[in-house]
C-alpha positions in Angstrom: 0.3 0.1 -0.1 1.3 3.3 -0.9 0.3 6.6 0.6 -0.1 9.9 -1.1 0.2 13.3 0.6 -1.3 16.5 -0.6 -0.3 19.8 -0.9 -1.5 21.8 0.6 -2.6 20.9 3.6 -3.2 21.6 7.2 -2.3 25.0 8.6 -3.7 28.1 6.9 -2.5 31.6 7.3 -5.5 32.4 9.5 -4.9 29.8 11.8 -1.1 30.5 12.3 -2.4 33.9 13.3 -5.1 32.7 15.6 -2.9 30.0 17.4 0.1 32.5 17.0 -2.2 35.3 19.1 -3.0 33.0 21.6 0.3 31.7 22.3 2.3 34.7 22.7 -0.9 36.5 25.1 -0.4 33.5 27.2 3.8 34.2 27.4 2.7 37.7 27.4 0.6 38.1 30.2 0.6 34.8 32.2 -2.8 32.8 32.9 -5.1 32.4 32.3 -5.9 33.8 29.1 -10.0 33.6 28.1 -11.0 32.5 24.7 -14.6 32.8 22.9 -15.3 30.3 21.4 -12.7 27.3 20.1 -9.5 29.7 19.0 -9.7 27.4 15.6 -11.9 24.4 15.5 -9.3 21.1 16.3 -9.5 19.6 19.9 -6.1 18.9 19.7 -5.3 23.1 19.8 -7.9 23.9 22.1 -6.5 21.2 24.4 -2.9 22.7 24.2 -3.4 26.5 24.7 -6.0 24.7 27.5 -3.0 23.3 29.1 -1.1 26.1 29.0 -3.9 28.4 30.7 -6.5 28.7 28.1 -9.7 28.8 29.3 -12.6 28.5 26.3 -15.9 30.1 27.0 -19.3 29.9 24.7 -20.4 32.7 26.6 -18.9 36.4 27.4 -20.8 36.6 30.8 -18.5 33.7 31.9 -15.4 36.3 31.8 -14.6 38.1 34.6 -14.6 42.1 34.0 -11.3 43.5 32.8 -9.6 40.0 31.4 -7.6 39.4 28.9 -10.1 38.1 26.0 -9.3 36.4 22.7 -12.2 36.3 19.7 -11.5 33.1 18.0 -10.8 32.6 14.1 -14.2 32.2 13.3 -15.1 36.2 13.8 -17.6 37.7 16.6 -20.9 39.4 15.7 -21.0 43.6 16.9 -23.0 42.6 19.8 -20.7 40.4 21.4 -18.1 43.2 20.7 -20.5 45.4 22.3 -21.1 43.0 25.7 -17.1 42.5 25.8 -16.6 46.8 25.8 -19.6 46.7 28.9 -17.1 44.1 30.7 -14.2 46.0 30.1 -12.2 43.0 29.1 -9.0 43.4 27.2 -9.5 42.1 23.7 -7.7 41.0 21.2 -8.6 40.1 17.8 -7.9 36.8 16.0 -10.1 36.8 13.6 -8.7 35.7 10.6 -8.5 38.9 8.0 -10.5 37.6 5.3 -13.8 36.5 7.6 -13.2 40.3 8.8 -12.9 41.1 5.4 -16.5 39.3 4.6 -18.0 41.3 7.9 -17.0 44.8 5.7 -18.4 43.8 2.7 -21.6 42.6 4.4 -22.2 45.9 5.8 -21.1 47.7 2.7 -23.8 45.9 0.9 -26.5 46.4 3.5 -25.2 50.4 3.8 -26.4 50.6 0.3 -29.9 49.2 0.9 -29.3 45.6 -0.2 -31.0 42.9 1.9 -28.0 40.3 2.6 -27.8 36.7 2.1 -25.1 34.9 4.0 -24.2 31.3 2.0 -23.3 28.7 4.4 -23.8 26.6 7.2 -26.2 28.4 9.7 -25.1 28.0 13.2 -21.3 27.9 12.1 -19.4 30.6 14.4 -17.8 32.3 11.1 -21.5 32.6 9.8 -23.3 33.3 13.0 -20.1 35.9 13.2 -20.8 37.6 9.7 -24.7 37.9 10.7 -24.5 39.8 13.4 -21.5 42.2 11.3 -24.8 43.3 9.5 -27.3 46.2 10.2 -30.5 45.5 8.2 -32.2 42.6 7.1 -30.0 39.3 6.6 -30.7 35.8 5.7 -28.7 32.3 6.2 -29.4 30.0 3.0 -27.2 26.7 2.7 -29.5 24.3 0.2 -31.2 25.7 -3.1 -34.6 25.0 -1.2 -33.2 27.8 1.5 -33.0 30.2 -1.4 -36.7 28.9 -3.0 -38.1 29.7 0.3 -36.7 33.2 0.7 -39.2 36.1 2.1 -38.0 38.6 -0.4 -40.2 39.3 -3.7 -38.0 39.5 -7.0 -37.2 42.6 -7.8 -36.2 43.3 -4.1 -32.3 44.5 -3.7 -30.4 41.7 -2.6 -26.5 40.7 -1.9 -25.3 37.4 -1.5 -21.2 37.1 0.5 -20.3 33.2 2.0 -18.7 31.3 4.4 -14.8 31.0 4.0 -14.8 27.5 4.2 -17.3 26.1 1.5 -17.0 23.6 -1.3 -16.5 26.1 -4.4 -18.9 23.6 -6.3 -21.7 23.7 -4.1 -21.3 27.4 -3.8 -21.1 28.0 -7.2 -25.0 26.1 -7.5 -26.3 28.1 -4.8 -24.8 31.3 -6.2 -26.7 29.9 -9.5 -30.0 29.6 -7.9 -29.4 33.0 -6.2 -29.0 34.5 -9.6 -32.3 33.0 -11.0 -34.3 34.1 -8.8 -32.6 37.5 -8.0 -31.3 38.3 -11.2 -29.9 41.8 -10.5 -29.0 40.6 -7.0 -24.4 41.5 -6.8 -21.9 39.2 -4.4 -17.8 38.4 -5.2 -18.7 35.5 -6.8 -16.8 32.6 -5.3 -14.0 35.0 -4.3 -14.9 35.3 -0.1 -14.0 31.1 -0.3 -10.6 32.0 1.5 -7.8 31.0 -1.0 -6.6 27.9 1.4 -10.7 26.1 1.3 -10.0 26.3 -2.5 -6.6 25.5 -2.9 -7.2 22.0 -0.5 -10.1 21.4 -2.7 -8.0 21.7 -5.8 -5.4 19.4 -4.3 -7.7 16.9 -3.2 -9.5 16.6 -6.3 -6.0 16.1 -8.2 -4.8 13.3 -5.7 -8.5 11.7 -6.4 -7.5 10.2 -9.6 -4.5 8.4 -8.2 -6.2 6.9 -5.0 -8.6 4.2 -3.7 -9.2 6.1 -0.4 -8.5 9.8 1.0 -8.1 10.3 4.3 -8.7 13.5 6.2 -7.3 14.6 9.1 -9.6 17.1 11.2 -11.8 18.2 13.7 -15.3 17.1 12.9 -17.0 20.5 13.7 -14.6 22.0 10.8 -16.4 23.0 7.8 -13.2 22.9 5.7 -12.2 19.6 7.0 -16.1 18.2 6.1 -15.7 19.8 2.7 -13.1 17.8 1.9 -14.6 14.7 2.7 -17.4 15.8 0.3 -14.7 16.6 -2.6 -13.3 13.4 -2.2 -16.3 11.4 -2.2 -18.2 13.9 -5.9 -15.0 12.5 -7.4 -15.6 9.1 -6.9 -13.3 8.1 -3.6 -14.8 7.7 -0.9 -13.4 9.2 2.0 -12.7 9.1 5.8 -12.4 11.8 8.4 -10.2 11.1 11.1 -9.5 13.4 14.2 -6.5 11.3 14.9 -4.7 8.2 13.7 -6.0 5.8 16.3 -9.3 6.3 14.5 -8.3 4.6 11.4 -10.1 0.7 11.2 -8.3 -1.5 9.7 -10.9 -3.1 7.7 -11.0 0.7 5.6 -7.6 -0.8 4.1 -9.0 -3.8 2.6 -8.2 -4.0 -1.4 -6.9 -0.5 -1.0 -3.2 0.0 -2.8 -2.8 3.8 -3.0 -4.5 5.7 0.0 -4.7 9.9 0.1 -4.0 11.5 2.8 -4.9 15.7 3.2 -6.0 17.8 6.4 -8.1 20.6 7.4 -6.8 24.2 7.3 -7.2 24.0 11.3 -5.5 20.5 11.3 -1.7 20.9 13.0 0.8 18.5 11.4 1.8 16.0 14.0 -1.3 14.9 13.5 -1.1 14.3 9.8 2.3 12.2 11.2 0.3 10.8 13.3 -1.6 9.0 10.3 0.9 8.6 7.9 2.7 6.3 11.0 -0.2 4.3 11.9 -0.8 3.6 7.8 3.2 2.0 8.1 1.9 -0.7 11.3 -1.3 -1.2 8.8 1.2 -1.7 6.1 2.3 1.0 4.4 4.8 0.6 2.1 5.7 4.5 0.9 4.7 8.1 1.9 5.4 10.8 -0.6 4.1 14.0 -1.1 2.7 14.9 -3.9 3.7 18.3 -6.0 1.3 21.1 -5.5 1.1 24.9 -4.4 3.6 26.1 -1.4 1.3 28.6 0.3 3.6 32.3 1.6 0.8 33.7 2.5 1.6 35.2 6.4 -0.8 37.8 8.2 0.3 40.0 10.6 -0.6 39.8 14.1 -2.3 42.2 16.2 -0.2 45.6 16.9 -0.8 44.8 20.8 1.5 41.6 20.6 3.6 43.1 17.8 4.9 45.8 20.3 4.8 43.5 23.0 7.5 41.7 20.5 
């Protein structure tokens, strides 16, 4: 059995920045540092930071007044920012800059009089943050049926933005459905889907031509990891999503000659290494990284941490 590693895979610039923000905050200010929601969607990362003194909460009210607080990479609603200010929290914003761009874009459309449609998964932290960044009416759609059920009549000025971690193919279908219902709709096309999401999906498409099974390493609540599993399946190759090597079952590998491995944008490489070691135990002979795009994007840290550094 041969193992092929997708390239690129694993951490994107937004995730790397958010984790570095949390690590530097702990080093500079000491524990505890409070984090609103999981800093990124990966249990290994969250557990590591928790062991160093990060405290993760899902309600701003749980944070003692005046405490150092980090907003996760997924972004937050305006109401959360206001609540944090009322509690005099010292906030460091780890929102991915590409998510912030979507917030600004959505509010700009809203200020121009458009009803906003967010294409994404209702309830996901990023989508809730985007929804809460818009001052006017906003709707979330994730299916063609959701679009058909939108209450705005044709002729309403409508604009859309998208979650950054969606499937390119699925999003294209939803945009086309919106354009059929609202011919004058405006929006960014597929540009809101972040570069890292697009690159990892393309790498899986290419890898799917060469393998019998794809293993995606990532958290089950990670949108981009789930999309990688779907992309592989859509291209005719079964895929398994695992959070760590211990979840791999040898029965999956029966009659598999070539297995592909990739990782979601919030997955540390150490978990990929563990999966490769497990595959060696189960009979893998060679492990080879496929050629692919080398990502060089880096995002600057917040000024407060640059000064501290």
